[in-house]
Backbone bond lengths (Angstrom), bond angles and torsions (degrees), N, CA, C in turn:
res aa  C-N    CA-C-N  psi(-1)  N-CA   C-N-CA  omega(-1)  CA-C   N-CA-C  phi
1 M - - - 1.447 - - 1.513 109.56 -
2 G 1.320 116.31 149.05 1.453 120.69 178.05 1.511 111.34 -77.23
3 Q 1.306 114.74 145.25 1.448 118.91 -179.68 1.514 109.48 -96.53
4 Q 1.332 114.99 147.13 1.450 120.15 176.55 1.513 109.06 -82.77
5 P 1.335 117.81 151.61 1.455 119.31 173.94 1.523 109.86 -59.70
6 Q 1.315 116.18 156.78 1.451 120.29 -172.76 1.520 113.03 -60.87
7 G 1.303 119.48 -34.46 1.456 121.98 -177.85 1.522 113.99 -89.63
8 A 1.348 118.81 5.51 1.461 121.43 -176.27 1.521 110.45 -70.57
9 L 1.316 115.51 143.73 1.457 121.50 178.71 1.510 109.46 -88.12
10 M 1.315 116.66 145.80 1.450 120.96 -177.08 1.528 112.65 -72.92
11 Y 1.332 117.89 -27.82 1.448 118.91 -176.51 1.523 112.69 -89.82
12 A 1.302 118.60 -1.04 1.457 121.56 178.56 1.519 107.95 -80.19
13 A 1.327 117.07 100.79 1.456 121.99 -175.90 1.521 110.16 -102.60
14 D 1.304 114.52 166.87 1.452 121.81 177.25 1.527 108.34 -70.64
15 P 1.337 119.30 120.92 1.466 120.24 -177.84 1.527 113.29 -62.74
16 R 1.323 117.53 -33.08 1.472 119.26 179.14 1.524 110.63 -65.50
17 R 1.329 115.00 -41.60 1.467 119.64 178.71 1.526 110.60 -66.09
18 A 1.327 117.33 -39.04 1.463 120.86 178.86 1.525 110.69 -65.30
19 R 1.325 117.10 -41.37 1.479 119.63 178.01 1.523 111.40 -63.95
20 R 1.334 115.43 -39.83 1.470 119.30 178.49 1.526 110.40 -61.67
21 W 1.347 116.37 -43.88 1.456 119.59 177.67 1.521 110.95 -65.65
22 F 1.317 118.12 -37.14 1.459 120.60 178.79 1.529 110.50 -59.21
23 W 1.332 116.77 -49.33 1.461 119.30 -178.01 1.529 111.26 -68.87
24 T 1.330 118.73 -33.51 1.464 121.43 176.46 1.524 110.27 -64.80
25 L 1.335 116.37 -45.94 1.468 119.77 178.73 1.522 111.60 -65.23
26 L 1.313 117.28 -34.74 1.459 120.17 177.46 1.532 110.78 -65.72
27 A 1.325 116.96 -41.05 1.471 120.28 177.32 1.535 110.54 -64.97
28 I 1.315 117.28 -39.72 1.467 120.73 176.93 1.524 110.47 -62.97
29 A 1.341 117.19 -40.02 1.465 120.78 178.69 1.530 111.04 -64.40
30 V 1.321 117.20 -39.52 1.475 120.32 178.64 1.529 110.28 -65.15
31 L 1.340 116.93 -43.53 1.463 119.79 178.26 1.532 111.55 -64.99
32 A 1.328 116.77 -39.24 1.464 120.14 178.07 1.527 110.74 -66.10
33 M 1.323 117.48 -35.88 1.465 120.47 177.63 1.528 110.48 -66.18
34 G 1.328 116.57 -38.60 1.463 120.15 175.64 1.516 111.90 -63.25
35 A 1.319 117.19 -42.73 1.464 120.71 178.29 1.529 110.86 -66.20
36 L 1.322 117.23 -38.43 1.463 120.53 177.48 1.529 110.75 -64.63
37 Y 1.313 115.45 -40.71 1.467 119.66 177.99 1.530 110.69 -62.13
38 Q 1.335 117.06 -44.20 1.467 120.33 178.60 1.526 111.03 -63.86
39 G 1.317 117.12 -39.37 1.463 120.34 179.09 1.520 111.87 -66.93
40 M 1.325 117.00 -36.71 1.462 120.07 179.37 1.533 111.29 -72.71
41 R 1.334 116.78 -30.96 1.462 121.09 -179.85 1.517 112.60 -77.81
42 A 1.324 117.14 -23.03 1.463 121.21 -174.46 1.524 110.75 -65.09
43 A 1.327 114.33 147.30 1.463 119.80 178.24 1.521 108.71 -71.17
44 P 1.308 117.23 141.25 1.466 119.30 179.19 1.533 109.23 -63.81
45 G 1.286 114.94 132.40 1.466 119.65 -178.48 1.519 110.15 -127.06
46 P 1.324 114.98 173.85 1.457 118.62 -178.39 1.535 112.78 -73.73
47 G 1.313 118.06 -20.61 1.471 120.72 -176.58 1.533 112.38 -85.74
48 P 1.322 115.82 160.00 1.460 120.13 -179.56 1.534 112.98 -83.45
49 G 1.319 118.75 3.57 1.468 122.13 -175.59 1.524 113.83 -59.95
50 T 1.332 116.17 -44.08 1.461 119.12 -178.40 1.524 111.04 -67.31
51 G 1.297 116.65 -42.40 1.465 119.84 179.20 1.517 112.39 -63.74
52 L 1.332 116.43 -40.59 1.466 120.04 177.65 1.520 111.10 -66.67
53 L 1.332 117.99 -39.33 1.462 121.69 178.11 1.527 110.57 -61.75
54 V 1.326 116.61 -45.01 1.470 120.84 -179.86 1.525 110.20 -65.21
55 A 1.317 117.24 -46.23 1.467 120.62 -177.81 1.529 111.39 -64.35
56 F 1.325 116.59 -47.44 1.463 120.14 -177.80 1.520 111.56 -66.33
57 S 1.324 116.97 -45.36 1.473 119.17 -178.85 1.535 111.32 -66.72
58 A 1.329 117.09 -34.04 1.467 119.16 177.17 1.530 110.68 -67.02
59 L 1.330 118.24 -41.42 1.464 121.02 177.38 1.524 112.11 -63.49
60 V 1.323 116.42 -43.75 1.462 120.30 178.83 1.526 110.27 -64.47
61 L 1.325 116.97 -40.41 1.466 120.98 179.20 1.524 110.91 -62.17
62 V 1.311 117.57 -47.04 1.465 120.86 -178.76 1.530 110.98 -65.58
63 A 1.326 117.26 -45.44 1.462 120.67 -177.55 1.526 111.81 -65.03
64 S 1.326 117.75 -46.36 1.464 119.92 -178.24 1.525 111.36 -69.64
65 S 1.326 117.70 -35.67 1.468 120.01 177.54 1.525 111.27 -67.09
66 A 1.308 116.29 -41.20 1.473 119.56 179.74 1.528 111.23 -65.15
67 Q 1.324 116.84 -43.58 1.464 119.12 179.90 1.521 111.26 -68.23
68 A 1.320 117.97 -38.58 1.470 120.87 177.15 1.532 110.38 -63.74
69 A 1.332 116.89 -38.43 1.470 119.94 177.92 1.524 110.86 -65.65
70 R 1.328 117.59 -39.26 1.469 120.71 177.67 1.522 111.35 -63.46
71 I 1.327 116.42 -41.65 1.461 120.37 179.79 1.528 109.93 -66.63
72 L 1.334 117.35 -43.46 1.462 120.77 179.37 1.522 111.07 -62.28
73 T 1.322 117.39 -40.38 1.459 120.95 178.14 1.521 110.59 -65.03
74 A 1.325 117.14 -40.48 1.463 120.19 179.88 1.523 111.69 -67.65
75 L 1.327 117.35 -34.43 1.461 120.31 -178.98 1.525 112.48 -78.28
76 N 1.329 117.92 -40.31 1.458 120.82 -171.47 1.513 115.28 -117.57
77 G 1.324 117.38 -6.50 1.454 120.16 -174.38 1.516 113.12 -80.62
78 P 1.315 115.30 176.35 1.458 119.99 177.14 1.528 110.06 -70.20
79 P 1.324 117.89 165.33 1.460 118.67 178.26 1.514 111.11 -59.77
80 R 1.311 115.61 149.62 1.453 120.26 -174.28 1.526 112.32 -66.12
81 F 1.314 117.34 -43.06 1.449 121.86 179.26 1.522 108.12 -122.67
82 P 1.334 117.57 91.75 1.469 118.20 -177.92 1.527 110.71 -65.26
83 R 1.322 115.05 147.72 1.459 119.97 178.95 1.511 108.98 -75.24
84 R 1.316 114.76 132.97 1.455 120.90 177.30 1.514 108.35 -127.70
85 W 1.291 115.18 153.27 1.448 119.61 175.88 1.505 108.45 -75.07
86 R 1.300 115.81 130.52 1.457 121.27 177.62 1.515 108.09 -124.75
87 P 1.310 117.67 123.05 1.460 118.83 -179.64 1.523 111.27 -64.51
88 G 1.324 115.45 137.67 1.453 120.15 176.93 1.509 114.57 78.76
89 R 1.306 118.30 9.50 1.461 120.46 -177.87 1.527 109.78 -69.82
90 G 1.301 116.18 131.13 1.440 121.41 177.77 1.511 113.21 95.68
91 G 1.312 117.76 -15.47 1.455 120.78 179.75 1.515 110.65 -94.60
92 P 1.312 116.46 175.97 1.456 119.30 178.91 1.518 111.23 -70.32
93 L 1.294 116.21 156.61 1.453 121.14 177.62 1.526 109.28 -68.80
94 P 1.321 117.36 151.95 1.454 119.15 178.08 1.526 110.52 -59.03
95 G 1.320 116.16 130.88 1.452 120.50 179.47 1.519 113.65 89.78
96 A 1.346 118.61 -8.93 1.458 121.08 179.70 1.518 109.20 -85.33
97 K 1.324 115.68 145.13 1.455 120.42 178.76 1.518 108.54 -103.10
98 A 1.324 116.56 136.08 1.458 121.01 178.75 1.518 109.46 -73.94
99 D 1.335 116.40 131.21 1.447 121.53 179.84 1.522 108.38 -120.16
100 L 1.309 117.25 99.73 1.455 121.33 179.62 1.520 111.51 -103.81
101 S 1.325 117.38 19.77 1.457 120.26 -177.61 1.522 112.82 -79.91
102 Q 1.331 117.72 -11.91 1.462 120.76 -178.54 1.521 109.87 -86.29
103 G 1.299 116.58 147.75 1.451 121.24 173.07 1.516 113.31 74.76
104 T 1.325 114.21 -172.23 1.456 120.55 179.83 1.514 108.95 -111.68
105 P 1.329 118.28 147.05 1.467 119.22 -179.62 1.521 111.21 -67.82
106 R 1.337 116.12 142.95 1.464 121.62 177.19 1.522 110.95 -80.86
107 S 1.310 116.52 -36.53 1.455 120.31 -178.89 1.521 108.38 -149.51
108 S 1.277 115.37 165.41 1.454 119.34 -179.13 1.511 110.22 -101.68
109 P 1.330 117.98 155.99 1.456 119.84 177.93 1.520 111.87 -63.79
110 A 1.320 117.48 -23.50 1.464 119.94 -179.62 1.525 111.23 -69.47
111 A 1.336 117.45 -24.36 1.462 120.57 -178.98 1.522 112.38 -77.68
112 G 1.330 117.03 -6.88 1.459 119.28 177.79 1.509 113.91 97.27
113 T 1.334 118.87 1.04 1.454 121.28 178.92 1.517 108.40 -118.57
114 P 1.308 117.96 151.03 1.460 119.53 -179.78 1.516 111.40 -67.75
115 T 1.320 115.70 151.30 1.455 120.92 -179.75 1.521 109.17 -77.79
116 E 1.320 116.30 127.90 1.456 122.83 175.89 1.514 107.17 -126.59
117 T 1.279 116.63 162.17 1.456 119.99 175.34 1.508 109.11 -106.06
118 A 1.321 116.45 142.84 1.459 121.31 -176.98 1.518 111.44 -72.83
119 D 1.331 117.59 -32.36 1.450 120.38 -175.08 1.530 113.17 -108.64
120 A 1.299 117.76 12.54 1.456 120.44 -178.16 1.523 109.70 -68.76
121 P 1.329 117.93 142.66 1.463 119.64 178.63 1.520 110.66 -65.96
122 V 1.319 115.63 140.56 1.457 122.41 -178.57 1.517 107.42 -124.94
123 S 1.325 117.48 140.25 1.461 120.33 178.75 1.525 110.02 -67.23
124 A 1.314 116.51 157.50 1.465 121.57 -177.61 1.527 112.27 -60.72
125 P 1.357 120.81 -46.41 1.466 118.80 178.99 1.531 112.81 -62.32
126 T 1.343 116.69 -36.93 1.458 119.64 179.08 1.521 110.19 -67.27
127 A 1.329 117.42 -41.28 1.460 120.83 178.77 1.523 111.17 -63.38
128 C 1.328 117.45 -39.99 1.464 120.95 178.45 1.525 110.63 -63.95
129 R 1.325 116.02 -44.09 1.458 120.04 178.51 1.517 111.11 -61.57
130 Q 1.336 117.14 -42.05 1.444 120.48 -179.57 1.527 111.25 -67.28
131 M 1.329 117.06 -36.37 1.466 119.63 178.55 1.522 110.80 -67.15
132 R 1.347 116.83 -39.43 1.452 119.51 178.23 1.517 111.94 -64.27
133 R 1.315 116.73 -33.04 1.462 121.32 -178.84 1.521 111.95 -88.31
134 G 1.319 117.78 -2.73 1.452 121.21 176.22 1.518 113.85 80.47
135 R 1.310 118.97 25.61 1.456 120.90 -178.11 1.509 112.90 -91.58
136 R 1.298 119.42 -15.81 1.472 121.24 -178.76 1.492 110.27 -120.16
């Protein structure tokens, strides 16, 4: 099997495969609706066949419709976690003291860039942002 790149997200699926599943689930929902309609139209009988047909087709209809709706939302919907402005994002927490004594400086203040440490701990969101921008 092919391996995903190290930074790949697990929920990032192939859109063609998702569309194929969407249309397959939609066809299953249509067939289940037809079976449910036939079960509801059937005359009540002494056997449990009609009740089982109605129950099973209703479960299949609900499950396939729900999964198809989830796939459609993932393909065409808005982003799951929209970006919002958050005050103070990226800075130290209130009351925290900056500790730049670890590691070696990357640049000097005389060069016009702020002093950072190469080995200083970085929060996970900051590291992700830096990786996306190509800084690490």
